[in-house]
C-alpha positions as CSV (number, residue, x, y, z in Angstrom):
1,M,0.0,0.0,0.1
2,L,2.9,2.5,0.7
3,I,4.5,1.6,-2.5
4,Q,1.3,2.4,-4.5
5,I,1.1,5.6,-2.6
6,I,4.3,6.8,-3.0
7,Y,4.0,5.8,-6.9
8,A,1.1,8.1,-7.3
9,V,3.0,10.9,-5.8
10,L,5.7,10.7,-8.4
11,V,3.3,10.4,-11.1
12,V,1.7,13.4,-9.5
13,V,4.8,15.5,-9.9
14,W,6.3,14.5,-12.4
15,I,3.1,15.3,-14.1
16,Y,3.0,18.8,-12.4
17,L,6.7,18.9,-14.1
18,V,6.1,18.2,-17.4
19,W,3.4,20.6,-17.4
20,M,5.5,23.4,-16.2
21,L,8.0,22.6,-18.3
22,W,6.3,22.8,-22.0
23,R,3.3,24.9,-20.8
24,T,4.1,27.4,-18.7
25,E,8.3,28.0,-19.6
26,P,9.5,28.1,-16.3
27,K,12.1,31.2,-15.8
28,L,15.7,29.2,-15.5
29,A,18.4,28.5,-17.3
30,E,19.1,27.0,-20.7
31,R,21.6,24.2,-18.8
32,R,18.7,23.8,-16.1
33,R,16.1,23.3,-18.9
34,K,17.9,20.8,-20.6
35,T,19.0,18.9,-17.6
36,L,15.3,19.2,-16.4
37,K,14.6,17.8,-19.9
38,K,16.4,14.9,-19.7
39,F,15.2,14.0,-16.4
40,L,11.3,14.0,-17.3
41,W,12.3,12.1,-20.2
42,A,13.7,9.3,-17.6
43,A,11.2,9.4,-15.4
44,G,8.6,9.1,-18.5
45,I,10.3,5.9,-20.2
46,S,10.7,4.3,-16.9
47,N,7.0,4.6,-15.9
48,L,6.3,3.4,-19.6
49,A,8.5,0.3,-19.3
50,Y,6.9,-0.6,-16.0
51,W,3.6,-0.7,-17.0
52,V,4.9,-2.8,-20.3
53,N,6.5,-5.1,-18.0
54,I,3.3,-4.9,-15.6
55,L,1.5,-5.9,-18.9
56,L,4.1,-9.0,-19.8
57,M,3.7,-10.8,-16.3
58,T,0.2,-10.3,-15.9
59,R,-1.4,-11.2,-18.9
60,I,0.9,-11.8,-22.4
61,F,3.7,-14.1,-20.8
62,P,2.4,-15.1,-17.4
63,P,4.9,-17.0,-14.8
64,S,5.5,-20.7,-15.5
65,S,7.9,-21.1,-12.7
66,E,9.4,-18.9,-9.7
67,G,11.8,-17.6,-11.3
68,A,10.6,-16.1,-14.3
69,D,8.1,-14.3,-11.3
70,T,11.2,-12.6,-10.0
71,V,12.9,-11.8,-12.5
72,Y,9.8,-10.0,-13.7
73,L,10.1,-7.9,-10.1
74,R,13.3,-7.0,-10.4
75,I,12.6,-5.4,-13.5
76,A,9.5,-3.5,-12.2
77,F,11.6,-2.7,-9.0
78,F,14.4,-1.3,-10.9
79,L,12.2,0.9,-13.0
80,F,10.0,2.3,-10.3
81,I,13.9,3.6,-8.7
82,L,14.2,4.5,-11.9
83,L,11.2,7.1,-11.6
84,A,12.2,7.9,-8.3
85,I,15.2,9.1,-9.0
86,A,14.5,10.6,-12.4
87,T,11.2,12.3,-10.7
88,I,13.2,14.0,-7.6
89,G,15.9,15.1,-8.9
90,G,13.5,16.8,-11.9
91,L,11.7,18.4,-9.1
92,V,15.1,19.1,-7.5
93,I,16.6,21.4,-10.5
94,F,13.2,23.1,-10.9
95,L,13.1,24.3,-7.4
96,T,16.7,25.2,-7.1
97,G,16.9,26.9,-11.0
98,R,13.2,28.9,-10.1
99,R,14.8,29.4,-6.4
100,K,18.1,31.6,-7.9
101,T,15.8,33.1,-10.3
102,T,13.3,34.6,-8.7
103,S,15.8,35.5,-5.6
104,A,18.3,38.2,-8.1
105,G,14.8,39.4,-8.8
106,E,13.7,39.9,-5.2
107,R,16.9,41.5,-4.3
108,G,15.9,44.5,-6.9
109,D,19.2,44.2,-8.5
110,S,19.2,46.4,-11.9
111,A,20.0,43.4,-15.3
112,L,23.3,45.2,-15.6
113,E,23.9,43.9,-12.3
114,I,22.5,40.8,-12.4
115,L,25.1,39.9,-15.0
116,K,28.1,41.2,-13.5
117,N,27.1,38.7,-10.7
118,R,26.8,35.6,-12.9
119,Y,30.2,37.0,-14.4
120,A,31.9,36.9,-11.5
121,R,30.5,33.5,-10.4
122,G,31.1,32.3,-14.0
123,E,28.0,31.3,-14.8
């Protein structure tokens, strides 16, 4: 039951991040946006592969022995962990990128001061 709740939360967070990335265009640096897209693609592909694995395990190729069932469950567990890592990584990139851009704007820095600060940091 706990894993199902965690899975549901991960999928909801993934859907939110995809929606934020493609619909509202968050103010992220181009490098962060590309990294976020890679994380979201990895999470989406692992989610799709998870469901294909479940479909294969239950409907198309039902396991005839204990060994086959263990293989399917290990693959499903690996894909679940991949979904969790990619979604949480994307969420961290999204939140840290938003915080950095809003903090510069909240200080009231001009565009020139922001560029000077970025150049000084090596960004």
